[in-house]
C-alpha positions in Angstrom: -24.9 -54.2 38.9 -22.2 -52.1 40.5 -19.7 -53.7 38.1 -21.9 -52.6 35.1 -22.2 -49.1 36.4 -18.5 -48.9 36.9 -17.9 -50.1 33.2 -20.4 -47.5 31.9 -18.7 -44.8 34.0 -15.3 -45.8 32.7 -16.5 -45.9 29.2 -18.0 -42.4 29.4 -14.8 -41.0 30.9 -12.7 -42.6 28.1 -15.0 -41.1 25.4 -15.2 -37.6 26.9 -11.4 -37.3 27.0 -10.9 -37.8 23.3 -9.4 -34.8 21.4 -11.8 -32.4 19.7 -11.5 -31.8 16.0 -10.8 -28.2 15.0 -13.6 -26.6 13.1 -13.1 -24.7 9.9 -13.8 -20.9 9.9 -17.3 -20.0 8.8 -15.9 -17.2 6.6 -12.4 -18.0 5.4 -9.9 -15.2 4.8 -9.8 -13.8 1.3 -7.3 -15.4 -0.9 -4.0 -13.6 -1.7 -5.2 -13.1 -5.2 -7.7 -10.5 -3.9 -4.8 -8.5 -2.4 -2.7 -9.0 -5.5 -5.6 -7.7 -7.7 -6.1 -4.7 -5.5 -2.4 -3.9 -5.5 -2.3 -4.2 -9.3 -5.3 -1.9 -9.7 -3.7 0.6 -7.2 -0.4 0.6 -9.2 -2.3 1.3 -12.4 -4.3 4.2 -10.9 -1.0 5.7 -9.5 0.7 5.3 -12.9 -2.2 7.1 -14.7 -2.2 9.9 -12.2 1.6 10.3 -12.5 1.3 10.4 -16.3 -1.4 13.2 -16.0 0.9 15.2 -13.8 3.9 14.8 -16.1 1.8 15.9 -19.0 0.6 18.9 -17.1 4.1 19.9 -16.0 5.4 19.6 -19.6 2.6 21.7 -21.0 3.0 24.5 -18.5 5.4 26.8 -20.3 5.0 29.6 -17.7 6.4 27.7 -14.7 9.5 25.5 -14.1 8.6 22.6 -11.9 10.9 20.5 -9.7 10.2 16.9 -9.1 10.7 16.0 -5.4 12.0 12.7 -4.2 8.9 12.5 -2.1 6.6 11.9 -5.1 5.2 15.4 -5.9 6.1 18.3 -8.1 6.4 22.0 -7.1 7.2 25.4 -8.5 8.0 28.7 -6.8 5.5 31.5 -7.3 7.5 33.7 -5.0 11.0 32.6 -4.0 13.1 34.2 -1.2 16.9 34.2 -1.9 18.2 34.6 1.5 19.7 32.7 4.4 16.3 32.3 6.1 15.9 28.8 7.8 13.7 26.0 6.5 11.1 24.6 8.9 12.2 21.6 10.9 10.3 19.0 13.0 8.1 20.6 15.7 8.5 24.1 14.3 5.2 26.0 14.1 4.4 27.4 10.6 1.5 29.8 9.8 0.3 29.2 6.3 -2.5 30.1 3.9 -3.3 27.6 1.1 -5.8 26.7 -1.5 -6.6 23.4 -3.2 -7.5 23.1 -6.9 -7.9 20.2 -9.3 -5.5 19.7 -12.1 -7.6 21.8 -14.4 -7.2 24.8 -12.0 -10.8 24.7 -10.8 -10.9 25.8 -7.2 -12.0 23.0 -4.8 -11.2 24.9 -1.6 -10.2 28.6 -1.8 -7.8 30.3 0.7 -10.9 32.0 2.1 -12.6 28.5 2.7 -9.5 27.1 4.4 -8.4 30.2 6.3 -5.0 30.7 8.0 -3.6 27.5 9.4 -1.2 27.0 12.2 0.7 23.7 11.8 3.4 22.0 13.8 5.7 20.4 11.3 5.5 16.6 11.3 3.6 16.6 14.6 0.0 17.0 13.2 -2.1 15.1 10.7 -2.1 17.1 7.4 -2.0 16.4 3.7 1.1 14.2 3.3 2.5 16.1 0.2 2.1 19.4 2.0 3.8 18.1 5.2 6.8 17.3 3.1 6.6 20.3 0.8 6.4 22.9 3.6 9.9 21.8 4.7 11.2 23.0 1.4 9.9 26.6 2.0 11.2 29.7 3.7 9.2 32.3 5.4 7.5 34.6 2.9 7.6 32.1 0.0 4.7 31.0 -2.1 4.9 27.6 -3.8 2.5 25.6 -5.9 2.5 21.8 -5.3 1.1 19.2 -7.6 0.3 16.2 -5.4 -0.7 12.8 -6.6 -3.5 11.0 -4.7 -1.1 8.8 -2.7 0.4 11.9 -1.2 -2.9 13.8 -0.9 -6.3 12.2 0.1 -5.7 8.7 -1.4 -8.4 6.2 -2.3 -11.1 7.7 -0.1 -10.9 11.4 -1.0 -11.9 13.9 1.7 -15.5 12.6 1.8 -16.6 16.0 0.6 -15.3 17.8 -2.5 -12.1 15.8 -3.3 -12.8 12.6 -5.1 -11.2 9.3 -4.5 -7.8 8.9 -6.3 -7.8 12.6 -7.2 -4.5 14.5 -7.8 -4.6 18.1 -6.4 -2.7 21.4 -6.9 -2.1 23.4 -3.8 -0.7 26.9 -3.6 0.8 27.5 -0.2 2.2 30.8 1.3 4.4 30.4 4.4 3.4 33.4 6.4 5.4 32.9 9.5 7.9 30.4 10.9 8.2 30.0 14.6 11.4 28.0 15.4 11.1 25.4 18.2 
């Protein structure tokens, strides 16, 4: 009897030590084709927005636009021809700005947005304006045309700016406080 109990005990130990088989995930990761399709769609949306902006710039005979290497266009409404410095990282700028759609309909007026104090590249702000402000001197007013990937992107601002919407923003650099 003791011998049988010993064999049963040995058998149970042998079975319990076997390797467990890995289980498959309940919800497998999406295939790479999902990401490829999203990337393809995003590129198409960006291309269409860029085409709209180029058409707008070509049709605007009153202003001369400059295409930045950062992916936006801009024109000087009031340019200062002096040796004043440009804002650098961590400088404080005081600005007023407005946001319009590409048809010049006001989305947020200067009154809505008020005067903004901004630390260059140290605060979260509209990407296109973060880059554009560094092209301005104190006292200048510049209009930026910003594609969605440099503005509010695929989500919009959850209020008045729609997903994948290009914007026009007219910015006045009121004061530059050097670091």
